[in-house]
Structure formats: C-alpha cells, structure tokens
C-alpha positions in Angstrom: 16.2 -7.9 -29.0 18.5 -10.1 -27.2 18.2 -13.4 -25.0 18.2 -11.6 -21.5 15.1 -9.0 -23.2 13.0 -12.2 -23.9 14.1 -13.9 -21.3 13.0 -11.1 -19.0 9.6 -10.6 -20.9 8.7 -14.5 -20.6 9.2 -14.3 -16.9 6.7 -10.6 -16.7 3.8 -13.4 -18.0 4.3 -15.6 -15.8 4.7 -13.1 -13.1 1.6 -12.0 -14.2 0.3 -15.4 -14.0 1.6 -16.6 -10.7 0.1 -13.2 -9.1 -2.7 -12.6 -11.3 -2.2 -9.1 -11.3 -1.9 -8.4 -15.7 -0.6 -4.7 -15.0 2.5 -5.7 -13.0 5.8 -4.8 -14.1 9.1 -7.1 -13.5 11.9 -5.3 -13.1 15.8 -6.9 -12.3 16.1 -5.6 -8.7 12.5 -6.6 -7.0 12.2 -8.8 -4.9 9.2 -10.7 -3.1 9.2 -8.0 -0.5 7.6 -5.6 -4.0 4.5 -7.6 -4.8 3.1 -8.1 -1.8 0.9 -11.5 -3.1 4.5 -12.9 -3.7 4.6 -15.1 0.0 6.0 -18.8 0.5 3.0 -21.0 -1.2 2.9 -18.6 -5.1 7.2 -18.6 -4.6 6.5 -21.7 -5.3 4.7 -21.8 -8.0 6.4 -19.2 -9.0 9.8 -21.6 -9.0 7.1 -24.4 -10.8 6.1 -22.1 -13.3 9.2 -21.2 -14.0 10.8 -24.5 -14.7 8.5 -26.1 -16.7 8.1 -22.7 -18.7 12.2 -23.0 -19.8 12.3 -26.7 -19.6 15.3 -26.1 -16.6 15.0 -27.4 -12.7 16.6 -25.5 -10.3 19.2 -27.5 -7.1 17.7 -26.2 -3.9 21.1 -24.1 -3.8 20.0 -21.5 -6.5 16.5 -21.3 -5.4 18.3 -20.2 -2.4 19.8 -17.5 -3.7 17.3 -16.2 -6.8 17.0 -13.1 -4.3 15.2 -10.9 -7.2 13.6 -10.8 -11.1 17.2 -10.0 -12.4 19.5 -13.2 -11.0 16.1 -15.5 -12.0 17.0 -14.5 -15.3 20.6 -14.3 -14.7 20.2 -18.2 -13.7 17.5 -19.2 -16.4 20.1 -18.3 -19.0 23.0 -20.3 -17.9 20.8 -22.5 -17.2 19.8 -22.2 -20.8 23.1 -20.8 -22.3 21.9 -18.4 -23.6 
C-alpha cells in the first residue's frame, strides 16, 4: 500500500465518521455534491477532523482549493511529505 493509499484509507474513515455513514465509499473525484449530508457545517467538521487526524493545518487559500477528495488527499500528502 502506498502513502497515497494510506491517506485515502484514512480519509474514508474520517468521511464516514463526519457524515455518519459507514457505507460511504470515497473516490478521488467525489465532491460535496455527491454526499447529501455534506453542507457548510459538515465541511468545517470535515476539515477540522482531517487536520486533527493528520496533524496538519490548512490555510484559508488551501481550503478554497479543496475541490474533491482527490485534491484533499494530494494536499495532505504535500503537507505531510508523503
């Protein structure tokens, strides 16, 4: 399993917890439009959960660029050196 796979696996766990859906299957192209519960409040919870899980902080600019699960994973990889 690659670092990117590890990040995606952890992201899936976080997404399932934040959206309270154990059946959620995240894909790199998944966006907020694909998840009914993904609104502005849950987005904030998602970002905070990701920051805590990976020990990182996103800047406001970075948060604005997080278009889908794939870009979230790429940003995490860049911030963690993965």
